[in-house]
C-alpha positions in Angstrom: -0.2 0.0 0.0 2.8 2.3 0.9 4.7 1.4 -2.2 1.3 2.3 -4.2 1.2 5.9 -2.5 4.8 6.5 -3.0 4.6 5.6 -7.0 1.4 7.7 -7.1 3.0 10.7 -5.6 6.1 10.2 -8.1 4.0 10.1 -10.8 2.0 13.0 -10.0 4.6 15.4 -8.8 6.9 14.9 -11.8 4.5 14.5 -14.8 3.7 18.5 -14.9 7.5 19.1 -14.6 8.3 17.0 -17.5 5.2 18.2 -19.6 6.3 22.0 -18.9 9.7 21.1 -20.5 8.1 19.6 -23.5 6.6 23.1 -24.1 6.9 25.2 -27.5 10.3 27.4 -27.1 9.7 31.3 -26.7 11.1 31.7 -30.4 8.3 29.9 -31.9 5.7 31.9 -30.0 3.6 33.8 -32.3 2.8 36.9 -30.4 4.9 40.0 -29.2 2.2 41.2 -26.8 0.0 39.7 -23.9 -2.8 37.3 -25.3 -5.1 38.9 -22.4 -4.5 42.9 -22.1 -2.3 43.3 -25.7 0.3 44.8 -23.7 3.7 44.3 -25.0 5.5 41.1 -23.5 8.3 42.3 -21.2 6.6 45.9 -20.6 6.3 45.1 -16.9 9.0 43.1 -16.1 9.8 39.4 -17.6 6.9 38.1 -19.4 4.9 35.5 -17.3 5.4 32.1 -18.7 2.4 29.9 -18.1 1.6 26.3 -19.1 -2.1 25.6 -19.9 -3.1 21.9 -19.5 -6.3 20.2 -20.5 -7.1 16.4 -20.3 -6.6 14.7 -23.4 -4.5 17.7 -25.2 -1.1 18.7 -25.6 0.2 21.3 -23.1 0.2 24.8 -24.2 2.8 27.8 -23.4 1.1 30.7 -23.0 2.8 34.4 -22.3 1.5 37.3 -20.3 2.6 40.6 -19.3 1.9 39.9 -15.7 0.7 37.8 -13.0 -3.0 39.2 -13.2 -3.8 38.2 -16.6 -3.6 34.6 -15.8 -7.0 34.8 -14.0 -8.7 36.4 -16.9 -7.0 33.6 -18.9 -8.5 31.2 -17.0 -11.9 32.6 -17.1 -12.5 31.8 -20.8 -9.2 30.0 -22.3 -10.9 28.8 -25.3 -11.3 32.7 -26.4 -7.6 33.6 -25.8 -6.5 30.3 -27.3 -7.9 31.1 -30.5 -6.5 34.4 -30.5 -3.1 32.7 -29.9 -3.8 30.1 -32.6 -4.8 32.8 -35.2 -1.6 34.6 -34.6 0.3 31.2 -35.1 -1.6 30.7 -38.3 -0.9 34.2 -39.7 2.8 33.9 -38.5 3.1 30.7 -40.5 1.7 32.3 -43.5 -1.6 30.4 -43.4 0.2 27.1 -44.8 -2.9 25.3 -44.7 -4.8 27.2 -47.2 -2.6 26.7 -49.9 -2.4 23.0 -49.8 -6.0 22.7 -50.1 -6.0 24.9 -53.2 -3.1 22.5 -54.8 -5.5 19.6 -54.3 -8.3 21.2 -56.0 -6.5 22.5 -59.1 -4.8 18.7 -59.4 -8.2 17.4 -59.8 -9.4 19.4 -62.7 
C-alpha cells in the first residue's frame, strides 16, 4: 500500500515538470503582446510563462505581461487560445490554405 502511494506521488509530482519542459520554445511563440491585455510582453518586467493543461490535449505555452492576466485567461481559455492560434496561423503564412487549393487544381 505504501509503495502504491509512493509511486502515485512520484507520477503526480514529476509529470507536470516533464510536460512543462516539452512546451514550445519562446522563439516559436507567435505573439509579441499579452494574449489578454495586448500589452507588449516584457513591458511590466519579464513575461510571465504559463503552461495551460487540458486533459487529452498537449500542453500549451502562454505568455502574459503580468501575473494578473492569468486569472482572466483562466476565465475563458478557449477565447484566448483561439487568439493565439490565429496569430500562429498568420505567422506561418496560413500554410494550410495553399495545400487545399493545390489539391483542387490537380483534380481539374
